[in-house]
C-alpha positions, 0 to 999 in steps of 0.5 A, spaced: 682 928 073 681 924 067 674 923 064 673 916 066 675 917 073 670 924 073 664 920 070 666 914 076 666 919 081 660 923 079 656 916 078 657 915 085 655 922 088 648 920 084 647 913 087 648 917 094 643 922 093 638 917 089 638 913 095 636 919 100 628 918 102 624 923 098 617 920 097 614 925 093 608 923 088 610 929 082 609 927 075 616 923 072 621 928 069 618 930 062 622 932 056 621 939 054 624 946 056 627 948 063 629 954 066 636 955 069 638 959 074 646 959 077 649 963 083 656 964 085 659 961 091 656 967 095 649 966 093 648 971 088 645 970 082 649 970 076 647 966 070 640 964 067 638 960 061 634 954 058 636 947 058 632 943 052 632 936 055 630 929 052 629 923 057 629 916 055 626 910 058 633 908 059 635 913 064 639 917 059 638 924 058 640 929 052 639 936 050 642 943 049 643 949 053 643 956 052 646 960 058 647 968 059 650 972 064 644 976 069 644 983 067 649 987 072 652 980 074 660 980 076 662 977 069 669 976 072 666 971 076 668 964 075 663 959 072 667 956 067 664 954 060 657 954 062 656 961 058 654 961 051 650 954 048 652 947 047 650 940 048 648 936 055 648 929 057 646 926 063 642 920 067 636 920 071 636 917 078 629 917 081 629 924 084 636 926 082 639 928 076 646 928 074 647 933 067 654 935 064 654 941 060 661 939 057 660 932 055 665 931 050 671 934 054 676 931 058 677 937 062 674 944 063 667 941 065 661 943 068 656 938 072 650 939 075 648 934 080 641 936 083 635 933 087 628 935 087 621 934 084 620 935 076 617 941 077 623 944 080 630 941 081 635 944 086 643 942 087 650 944 085 654 946 079 661 944 079 666 947 074 672 942 074 679 942 071 685 936 071 687 940 077 680 939 081 674 943 082 675 950 081 668 953 083 661 951 085 655 954 087 648 952 087 643 952 081 636 951 080 632 948 074 625 949 073 620 946 068 617 951 063 
Protein backbone atom coordinates (compact mmCIF):
# COMPACT_ATOMS: atom_id res chain seq x y z
CA UNK A 1 0.00 0.00 0.00
CA UNK A 2 1.56 3.31 -0.99
CA UNK A 3 1.95 6.15 1.53
CA UNK A 4 -0.87 8.29 0.06
CA UNK A 5 -3.32 5.38 -0.08
CA UNK A 6 -2.42 4.37 3.49
CA UNK A 7 -3.00 7.93 4.75
CA UNK A 8 -6.35 8.10 2.92
CA UNK A 9 -7.50 4.79 4.39
CA UNK A 10 -6.44 5.82 7.89
CA UNK A 11 -8.11 9.23 7.55
CA UNK A 12 -11.35 7.49 6.54
CA UNK A 13 -11.08 5.20 9.58
CA UNK A 14 -10.59 8.21 11.85
CA UNK A 15 -13.62 9.94 10.32
CA UNK A 16 -15.78 6.87 11.01
CA UNK A 17 -14.58 6.56 14.59
CA UNK A 18 -14.96 10.29 15.22
CA UNK A 19 -18.64 10.05 14.29
CA UNK A 20 -19.31 7.61 17.14
CA UNK A 21 -21.49 8.87 19.99
CA UNK A 22 -19.25 9.80 22.91
CA UNK A 23 -20.66 12.68 24.91
CA UNK A 24 -18.15 12.78 27.76
CA UNK A 25 -17.08 16.02 29.37
CA UNK A 26 -13.42 15.24 30.06
CA UNK A 27 -10.74 17.83 29.45
CA UNK A 28 -9.30 18.24 26.00
CA UNK A 29 -6.17 16.37 25.05
CA UNK A 30 -3.09 18.02 26.51
CA UNK A 31 0.49 18.05 25.42
CA UNK A 32 2.63 15.90 27.67
CA UNK A 33 3.73 12.38 28.48
CA UNK A 34 1.47 9.37 27.93
CA UNK A 35 2.06 5.76 29.04
CA UNK A 36 1.77 3.19 26.25
CA UNK A 37 0.92 -0.48 26.63
CA UNK A 38 0.46 -2.86 23.68
CA UNK A 39 -0.81 -6.40 23.53
CA UNK A 40 -0.38 -9.07 20.91
CA UNK A 41 -3.36 -10.54 19.05
CA UNK A 42 -3.87 -13.04 21.90
CA UNK A 43 -4.19 -10.20 24.44
CA UNK A 44 -0.82 -10.69 26.17
CA UNK A 45 0.96 -7.44 27.09
CA UNK A 46 4.21 -7.42 25.13
CA UNK A 47 5.25 -3.74 24.99
CA UNK A 48 5.33 -0.75 27.30
CA UNK A 49 6.71 2.72 26.91
CA UNK A 50 5.83 6.34 26.61
CA UNK A 51 4.85 8.87 24.02
CA UNK A 52 5.61 12.56 24.41
CA UNK A 53 2.83 14.30 22.47
CA UNK A 54 2.28 17.91 21.45
CA UNK A 55 -1.26 18.90 20.37
CA UNK A 56 -1.79 21.96 18.19
CA UNK A 57 -4.84 24.12 17.55
CA UNK A 58 -5.22 22.69 14.03
CA UNK A 59 -5.70 19.08 15.29
CA UNK A 60 -2.23 17.89 14.35
CA UNK A 61 -0.07 15.96 16.77
CA UNK A 62 3.69 15.60 16.87
CA UNK A 63 6.14 14.13 19.31
CA UNK A 64 8.47 11.29 20.18
CA UNK A 65 8.15 7.74 21.47
CA UNK A 66 10.22 5.20 23.42
CA UNK A 67 8.88 1.64 23.62
CA UNK A 68 10.45 -1.59 24.95
CA UNK A 69 9.55 -5.22 25.45
CA UNK A 70 7.85 -6.06 28.74
CA UNK A 71 10.13 -8.28 30.88
CA UNK A 72 9.37 -11.90 30.05
CA UNK A 73 7.51 -11.09 26.82
CA UNK A 74 7.95 -13.28 23.77
CA UNK A 75 10.35 -11.07 21.79
CA UNK A 76 9.59 -13.05 18.64
CA UNK A 77 6.04 -11.64 18.63
CA UNK A 78 5.35 -9.69 15.46
CA UNK A 79 4.99 -6.06 16.52
CA UNK A 80 6.77 -4.28 13.67
CA UNK A 81 9.03 -1.28 14.19
CA UNK A 82 7.51 -0.13 17.48
CA UNK A 83 10.42 -1.24 19.68
CA UNK A 84 13.03 1.46 20.26
CA UNK A 85 12.41 5.15 19.76
CA UNK A 86 11.36 7.59 17.10
CA UNK A 87 9.06 10.40 16.11
CA UNK A 88 5.27 10.30 16.06
CA UNK A 89 2.76 12.32 14.07
CA UNK A 90 -0.99 12.21 14.02
CA UNK A 91 -4.37 13.88 14.04
CA UNK A 92 -6.88 14.56 16.79
CA UNK A 93 -10.50 14.04 15.74
CA UNK A 94 -12.90 14.63 18.67
CA UNK A 95 -12.57 11.48 20.80
CA UNK A 96 -10.43 9.63 18.25
CA UNK A 97 -6.70 9.85 17.72
CA UNK A 98 -4.74 8.52 14.78
CA UNK A 99 -1.01 8.26 15.40
CA UNK A 100 1.79 6.88 13.26
CA UNK A 101 5.05 5.76 14.85
CA UNK A 102 6.76 5.67 11.44
CA UNK A 103 5.84 8.98 9.77
CA UNK A 104 8.67 9.08 7.24
CA UNK A 105 8.27 5.50 6.03
CA UNK A 106 6.27 4.38 3.00
CA UNK A 107 6.54 0.73 4.10
CA UNK A 108 6.85 -1.11 7.42
CA UNK A 109 4.47 1.19 9.30
CA UNK A 110 2.92 1.05 12.77
CA UNK A 111 -0.26 3.06 13.21
CA UNK A 112 -2.42 3.52 16.30
CA UNK A 113 -6.15 4.25 16.07
CA UNK A 114 -7.81 4.87 19.40
CA UNK A 115 -10.94 6.27 20.95
CA UNK A 116 -11.64 7.38 24.47
CA UNK A 117 -11.19 10.18 26.91
CA UNK A 118 -8.04 12.24 27.36
CA UNK A 119 -7.16 10.32 30.53
CA UNK A 120 -7.26 6.89 28.81
CA UNK A 121 -7.35 6.05 25.12
CA UNK A 122 -7.88 2.49 23.90
CA UNK A 123 -7.64 1.14 20.40
CA UNK A 124 -5.73 -0.99 17.95
CA UNK A 125 -2.17 -0.84 16.69
CA UNK A 126 -1.57 -2.16 13.17
CA UNK A 127 1.75 -3.09 11.57
CA UNK A 128 1.40 -2.67 7.80
CA UNK A 129 3.76 -3.42 4.93
CA UNK A 130 3.35 -3.01 1.17
CA UNK A 131 1.64 -6.43 1.18
CA UNK A 132 -0.96 -5.25 3.72
CA UNK A 133 -1.46 -5.70 7.48
CA UNK A 134 1.09 -8.05 9.05
CA UNK A 135 0.06 -7.93 12.73
CA UNK A 136 -2.27 -6.07 15.06
CA UNK A 137 -3.38 -5.92 18.63
CA UNK A 138 -4.96 -3.73 21.27
CA UNK A 139 -3.21 -0.83 22.99
CA UNK A 140 -3.89 1.73 25.68
CA UNK A 141 -2.49 5.21 26.07
CA UNK A 142 -2.94 6.98 29.41
CA UNK A 143 -1.95 10.41 30.59
CA UNK A 144 0.91 10.45 33.08
